[in-house]
N, CA, C and O atoms as CSV, one atom per row, in Angstrom:
chain,resi,resn,atom,element,x,y,z
A,1,MET,N,N,117.485,127.448,136.892
A,1,MET,CA,C,117.068,127.594,135.432
A,1,MET,C,C,118.077,127.068,134.538
A,1,MET,O,O,119.236,127.440,134.721
A,2,ILE,N,N,117.813,126.240,133.580
A,2,ILE,CA,C,118.699,125.711,132.643
A,2,ILE,C,C,118.798,126.537,131.450
A,2,ILE,O,O,117.786,126.885,130.843
A,3,THR,N,N,120.039,126.886,131.064
A,3,THR,CA,C,120.143,127.649,129.822
A,3,THR,C,C,120.261,126.868,128.607
A,3,THR,O,O,120.996,125.881,128.558
A,4,GLU,N,N,119.522,127.295,127.559
A,4,GLU,CA,C,119.484,126.657,126.336
A,4,GLU,C,C,120.296,127.409,125.372
A,4,GLU,O,O,120.129,128.624,125.268
A,5,ILE,N,N,121.225,126.741,124.606
A,5,ILE,CA,C,122.086,127.304,123.746
A,5,ILE,C,C,122.037,126.647,122.413
A,5,ILE,O,O,122.079,125.417,122.385
A,6,HIS,N,N,121.945,127.389,121.191
A,6,HIS,CA,C,121.903,126.837,120.026
A,6,HIS,C,C,123.235,126.408,119.495
A,6,HIS,O,O,124.242,127.074,119.737
A,7,GLY,N,N,123.267,125.352,118.802
A,7,GLY,CA,C,124.687,124.868,118.317
A,7,GLY,C,C,125.354,125.820,117.459
A,7,GLY,O,O,126.583,125.840,117.404
A,8,HIS,N,N,124.553,126.703,116.707
A,8,HIS,CA,C,125.290,127.704,115.910
A,8,HIS,C,C,126.001,128.723,116.719
A,8,HIS,O,O,126.987,129.299,116.261
A,9,GLN,N,N,125.506,128.985,117.985
A,9,GLN,CA,C,126.365,129.867,118.917
A,9,GLN,C,C,127.599,129.134,119.314
A,9,GLN,O,O,128.685,129.712,119.363
A,10,VAL,N,N,127.457,127.884,119.595
A,10,VAL,CA,C,128.766,127.165,119.915
A,10,VAL,C,C,129.738,127.097,118.776
A,10,VAL,O,O,130.933,127.301,118.990
A,11,MET,N,N,129.287,126.821,117.570
A,11,MET,CA,C,130.200,126.825,116.451
A,11,MET,C,C,130.922,128.079,116.137
A,11,MET,O,O,132.080,128.119,115.721
A,12,SER,N,N,130.140,129.123,116.369
A,12,SER,CA,C,130.670,130.473,116.214
A,12,SER,C,C,131.712,130.765,117.329
A,12,SER,O,O,132.713,131.441,117.089
A,13,LEU,N,N,131.465,130.263,118.501
A,13,LEU,CA,C,132.543,130.402,119.543
A,13,LEU,C,C,133.725,129.569,119.134
A,13,LEU,O,O,134.856,130.041,119.254
A,14,ILE,N,N,133.545,128.411,118.678
A,14,ILE,CA,C,134.689,127.507,118.347
A,14,ILE,C,C,135.519,128.235,117.237
A,14,ILE,O,O,136.745,128.320,117.307
A,15,LEU,N,N,134.772,128.760,116.194
A,15,LEU,CA,C,135.621,129.420,115.139
A,15,LEU,C,C,136.290,130.693,115.645
A,15,LEU,O,O,137.414,130.989,115.240
A,16,ALA,N,N,135.635,131.452,116.517
A,16,ALA,CA,C,136.260,132.592,116.950
A,16,ALA,C,C,137.577,132.316,117.929
A,16,ALA,O,O,138.478,133.146,118.059
A,17,SER,N,N,137.556,131.155,118.531
A,17,SER,CA,C,138.628,130.811,119.517
A,17,SER,C,C,139.900,130.494,118.726
A,17,SER,O,O,140.967,130.535,119.337
A,18,GLY,N,N,139.887,130.175,117.403
A,18,GLY,CA,C,141.012,130.003,116.590
A,18,GLY,C,C,141.729,128.602,117.153
A,18,GLY,O,O,142.848,128.290,116.746
A,19,ARG,N,N,141.119,127.913,117.962
A,19,ARG,CA,C,141.797,126.661,118.540
A,19,ARG,C,C,141.452,125.425,117.755
A,19,ARG,O,O,140.540,125.445,116.929
A,20,THR,N,N,142.112,124.433,117.982
A,20,THR,CA,C,141.775,123.147,117.661
A,20,THR,C,C,141.516,122.349,118.843
A,20,THR,O,O,142.045,122.616,119.922
A,21,PHE,N,N,140.675,121.324,118.668
A,21,PHE,CA,C,140.235,120.538,119.893
A,21,PHE,C,C,140.265,118.974,119.622
A,21,PHE,O,O,140.319,118.459,118.505
A,22,THR,N,N,140.222,118.347,120.767
A,22,THR,CA,C,139.923,116.887,120.820
A,22,THR,C,C,138.325,116.860,121.142
A,22,THR,O,O,137.774,117.899,121.505
A,23,ARG,N,N,137.693,115.808,121.018
A,23,ARG,CA,C,136.264,115.758,121.451
A,23,ARG,C,C,136.194,116.064,123.087
A,23,ARG,O,O,135.269,116.728,123.554
A,24,GLU,N,N,137.061,115.618,123.760
A,24,GLU,CA,C,137.156,115.884,125.265
A,24,GLU,C,C,137.503,117.368,125.609
A,24,GLU,O,O,136.885,117.990,126.473
A,25,SER,N,N,138.452,117.858,124.934
A,25,SER,CA,C,138.810,119.380,125.165
A,25,SER,C,C,137.667,120.259,124.656
A,25,SER,O,O,137.430,121.330,125.215
A,26,LEU,N,N,137.001,119.861,123.678
A,26,LEU,CA,C,136.013,120.736,123.150
A,26,LEU,C,C,134.729,120.663,124.052
A,26,LEU,O,O,134.113,121.710,124.251
A,27,ALA,N,N,134.315,119.559,124.577
A,27,ALA,CA,C,133.333,119.410,125.546
A,27,ALA,C,C,133.712,120.376,126.778
A,27,ALA,O,O,132.916,121.195,127.237
A,28,ALA,N,N,134.876,120.206,127.208
A,28,ALA,CA,C,135.283,121.031,128.478
A,28,ALA,C,C,135.299,122.494,128.162
A,28,ALA,O,O,134.953,123.284,129.040
A,29,PHE,N,N,135.697,122.951,126.898
A,29,PHE,CA,C,135.708,124.210,126.474
A,29,PHE,C,C,134.183,124.851,126.512
A,29,PHE,O,O,133.919,125.968,126.957
A,30,ILE,N,N,133.302,123.984,125.996
A,30,ILE,CA,C,131.907,124.401,125.912
A,30,ILE,C,C,131.316,124.607,127.405
A,30,ILE,O,O,130.665,125.603,127.721
A,31,VAL,N,N,131.622,123.556,128.270
A,31,VAL,CA,C,131.211,123.628,129.664
A,31,VAL,C,C,131.755,124.817,130.397
A,31,VAL,O,O,131.061,125.389,131.237
A,32,ALA,N,N,132.972,125.209,130.109
A,32,ALA,CA,C,133.682,126.290,130.651
A,32,ALA,C,C,132.998,127.626,130.228
A,32,ALA,O,O,132.934,128.536,131.055
A,33,GLU,N,N,132.521,127.770,129.064
A,33,GLU,CA,C,131.939,128.850,128.504
A,33,GLU,C,C,130.551,128.981,129.025
A,33,GLU,O,O,130.207,130.072,129.480
A,34,PHE,N,N,129.755,128.027,129.007
A,34,PHE,CA,C,128.256,128.124,129.201
A,34,PHE,C,C,127.771,127.342,130.499
A,34,PHE,O,O,126.564,127.389,130.736
A,35,GLY,N,N,128.555,126.663,131.319
A,35,GLY,CA,C,128.222,126.037,132.508
A,35,GLY,C,C,127.817,124.645,132.328
A,35,GLY,O,O,127.378,124.255,131.246
A,36,ALA,N,N,127.947,123.870,133.350
A,36,ALA,CA,C,127.789,122.470,133.410
A,36,ALA,C,C,126.172,122.097,133.249
A,36,ALA,O,O,125.830,120.983,132.854
A,37,GLU,N,N,125.327,123.010,133.553
A,37,GLU,CA,C,123.936,122.713,133.509
A,37,GLU,C,C,123.264,123.006,132.167
A,37,GLU,O,O,122.151,122.579,131.859
A,38,ALA,N,N,124.137,123.866,131.306
A,38,ALA,CA,C,123.490,124.188,130.177
A,38,ALA,C,C,123.088,123.004,129.189
A,38,ALA,O,O,123.733,121.957,129.130
A,39,ARG,N,N,122.023,123.256,128.462
A,39,ARG,CA,C,121.640,122.245,127.471
A,39,ARG,C,C,121.736,122.924,126.099
A,39,ARG,O,O,121.710,124.152,126.023
A,40,TYR,N,N,121.847,122.148,125.021
A,40,TYR,CA,C,122.089,122.536,123.644
A,40,TYR,C,C,121.098,121.962,122.808
A,40,TYR,O,O,120.605,120.862,123.057
A,41,HIS,N,N,120.733,122.755,121.681
A,41,HIS,CA,C,119.940,122.304,120.622
A,41,HIS,C,C,120.381,122.796,119.364
A,41,HIS,O,O,121.155,123.745,119.244
A,42,THR,N,N,119.875,122.131,118.404
A,42,THR,CA,C,120.104,122.387,116.984
A,42,THR,C,C,118.925,122.510,116.191
A,42,THR,O,O,117.861,122.595,116.805
A,43,CYS,N,N,118.908,122.537,114.859
A,43,CYS,CA,C,117.662,122.584,113.987
A,43,CYS,C,C,116.999,121.246,114.193
A,43,CYS,O,O,115.772,121.180,114.133
A,44,SER,N,N,117.735,120.167,114.434
A,44,SER,CA,C,117.155,118.832,114.452
A,44,SER,C,C,117.300,117.898,115.715
A,44,SER,O,O,116.976,116.710,115.714
A,45,ALA,N,N,117.806,118.553,116.754
A,45,ALA,CA,C,118.168,117.828,118.027
A,45,ALA,C,C,117.849,118.766,119.274
A,45,ALA,O,O,117.846,119.986,119.114
A,46,ALA,N,N,117.620,118.282,120.331
A,46,ALA,CA,C,117.323,119.084,121.570
A,46,ALA,C,C,117.789,118.417,122.798
A,46,ALA,O,O,117.959,117.198,122.837
A,47,ASP,N,N,118.003,119.219,123.833
A,47,ASP,CA,C,118.225,118.680,125.262
A,47,ASP,C,C,119.587,117.944,125.246
A,47,ASP,O,O,119.734,116.928,125.925
A,48,LEU,N,N,120.508,118.402,124.540
A,48,LEU,CA,C,121.940,117.702,124.381
A,48,LEU,C,C,122.883,118.405,125.610
A,48,LEU,O,O,122.804,119.578,125.973
A,49,THR,N,N,123.654,117.527,126.066
A,49,THR,CA,C,124.778,117.972,127.002
A,49,THR,C,C,125.858,118.448,126.001
A,49,THR,O,O,125.790,118.264,124.786
A,50,ALA,N,N,126.878,119.089,126.660
A,50,ALA,CA,C,127.939,119.532,125.829
A,50,ALA,C,C,128.704,118.422,125.089
A,50,ALA,O,O,129.148,118.590,123.953
A,51,ALA,N,N,128.834,117.314,125.763
A,51,ALA,CA,C,129.542,116.036,125.098
A,51,ALA,C,C,128.488,115.560,123.939
A,51,ALA,O,O,128.866,115.190,122.827
A,52,GLY,N,N,127.201,115.612,124.318
A,52,GLY,CA,C,126.198,115.113,123.285
A,52,GLY,C,C,126.278,116.063,122.099
A,52,GLY,O,O,126.228,115.546,120.983
A,53,LEU,N,N,126.397,117.417,122.194
A,53,LEU,CA,C,126.345,118.167,121.122
A,53,LEU,C,C,127.741,117.973,120.335
A,53,LEU,O,O,127.717,118.056,119.107
A,54,VAL,N,N,128.813,117.747,120.927
A,54,VAL,CA,C,130.094,117.479,120.218
A,54,VAL,C,C,129.850,116.295,119.399
A,54,VAL,O,O,130.145,116.315,118.204
A,55,ASP,N,N,129.287,115.171,120.002
A,55,ASP,CA,C,129.127,114.040,119.174
A,55,ASP,C,C,128.111,114.231,118.040
A,55,ASP,O,O,128.356,113.761,116.929
A,56,PHE,N,N,127.012,114.888,118.278
A,56,PHE,CA,C,126.076,115.260,117.204
A,56,PHE,C,C,126.805,116.013,116.144
A,56,PHE,O,O,126.733,115.577,114.995
A,57,LEU,N,N,127.490,117.076,116.383
A,57,LEU,CA,C,128.174,117.910,115.381
A,57,LEU,C,C,129.158,117.058,114.578
A,57,LEU,O,O,129.283,117.183,113.360
A,58,ALA,N,N,129.847,116.192,115.314
A,58,ALA,CA,C,130.952,115.244,114.568
A,58,ALA,C,C,130.077,114.287,113.577
A,58,ALA,O,O,130.455,114.059,112.428
A,59,ALA,N,N,128.974,113.792,114.075
A,59,ALA,CA,C,128.233,112.991,113.263
A,59,ALA,C,C,127.701,113.479,112.069
A,59,ALA,O,O,127.469,112.742,111.111
A,60,LYS,N,N,127.456,114.920,112.073
A,60,LYS,CA,C,126.863,115.714,111.044
A,60,LYS,C,C,128.023,116.289,110.163
A,60,LYS,O,O,127.750,117.076,109.256
A,61,GLY,N,N,129.294,115.913,110.412
A,61,GLY,CA,C,130.383,116.374,109.598
A,61,GLY,C,C,130.694,117.783,109.705
A,61,GLY,O,O,131.148,118.373,108.725
A,62,LYS,N,N,130.486,118.396,110.840
A,62,LYS,CA,C,130.766,119.848,111.081
A,62,LYS,C,C,132.105,120.175,111.359
A,62,LYS,O,O,132.455,121.353,111.433
A,63,PHE,N,N,132.946,119.164,111.533
A,63,PHE,CA,C,134.367,119.482,112.058
A,63,PHE,C,C,135.356,119.240,110.897
A,63,PHE,O,O,135.096,118.378,110.058
A,64,ALA,N,N,136.382,119.910,110.834
A,64,ALA,CA,C,137.508,119.644,109.942
A,64,ALA,C,C,138.710,119.324,110.525
A,64,ALA,O,O,139.110,120.102,111.391
A,65,GLY,N,N,139.432,118.293,110.239
A,65,GLY,CA,C,140.713,117.877,110.676
A,65,GLY,C,C,140.551,116.480,111.510
A,65,GLY,O,O,139.451,115.973,111.730
A,66,PRO,N,N,141.741,115.950,111.927
A,66,PRO,CA,C,141.687,114.858,112.650
A,66,PRO,C,C,141.135,114.828,114.087
A,66,PRO,O,O,141.120,115.875,114.735
A,67,ASP,N,N,140.690,113.698,114.606
A,67,ASP,CA,C,140.120,113.719,115.986
A,67,ASP,C,C,141.115,114.199,116.875
A,67,ASP,O,O,140.713,114.689,117.930
A,68,THR,N,N,142.487,114.150,116.631
A,68,THR,CA,C,143.356,114.721,117.546
A,68,THR,C,C,143.585,116.202,117.424
A,68,THR,O,O,144.350,116.733,118.230
A,69,GLY,N,N,142.989,116.927,116.485
A,69,GLY,CA,C,143.098,118.376,116.566
A,69,GLY,C,C,142.109,118.932,115.433
A,69,GLY,O,O,142.529,119.258,114.323
A,70,PHE,N,N,140.853,119.007,115.781
A,70,PHE,CA,C,139.923,119.448,114.710
A,70,PHE,C,C,139.349,120.887,115.103
A,70,PHE,O,O,139.633,121.320,116.219
A,71,THR,N,N,138.619,121.591,114.312
A,71,THR,CA,C,137.893,122.720,114.428
A,71,THR,C,C,136.603,122.654,113.568
A,71,THR,O,O,136.346,121.702,112.831
A,72,VAL,N,N,135.888,123.645,113.709
A,72,VAL,CA,C,134.541,123.672,112.950
A,72,VAL,C,C,134.988,123.955,111.450
A,72,VAL,O,O,135.926,124.718,111.220
A,73,ASP,N,N,134.320,123.347,110.489
A,73,ASP,CA,C,134.495,123.544,109.127
A,73,ASP,C,C,133.514,124.629,108.661
A,73,ASP,O,O,132.323,124.352,108.522
A,74,PRO,N,N,134.007,125.897,108.410
A,74,PRO,CA,C,133.061,126.942,108.223
A,74,PRO,C,C,132.201,126.798,106.995
A,74,PRO,O,O,131.156,127.441,106.904
A,75,GLY,N,N,132.624,125.937,105.999
A,75,GLY,CA,C,131.779,125.539,104.885
A,75,GLY,C,C,130.654,124.695,105.331
A,75,GLY,O,O,129.740,124.501,104.530
A,76,ARG,N,N,130.604,124.153,106.542
A,76,ARG,CA,C,129.562,123.253,106.944
A,76,ARG,C,C,128.671,123.816,107.908
A,76,ARG,O,O,127.813,123.119,108.448
A,77,VAL,N,N,128.824,125.104,108.175
A,77,VAL,CA,C,127.869,125.774,109.130
A,77,VAL,C,C,126.739,126.410,108.203
A,77,VAL,O,O,126.993,127.220,107.312
A,78,CYS,N,N,125.423,125.935,108.526
A,78,CYS,CA,C,124.297,126.443,107.932
A,78,CYS,C,C,124.111,127.800,108.222
A,78,CYS,O,O,124.569,128.210,109.288
A,79,GLN,N,N,123.483,128.633,107.422
A,79,GLN,CA,C,123.456,130.097,107.631
A,79,GLN,C,C,122.017,130.528,107.815
A,79,GLN,O,O,121.569,131.437,107.116
A,80,HIS,N,N,121.251,129.902,108.752
A,80,HIS,CA,C,119.912,130.343,108.956
A,80,HIS,C,C,119.779,130.717,110.265
A,80,HIS,O,O,118.700,131.137,110.680
């Protein structure tokens, strides 16, 4: 059975970690937390891998900081 995780849950996890990430380290962090088989969805996308979710969130401007050390921008997390 494949676990479906909402992007909001992942963004909350990132914020709670207090860490900064590269795209690669963030995808590895997500896989370590939820497993390699998990799939992710958002309000406007579905069936994403961890790397796909990172790319999607980056394209939506959800991260703050340079690619060499970013985290979630709390002001860019929708509250629904």
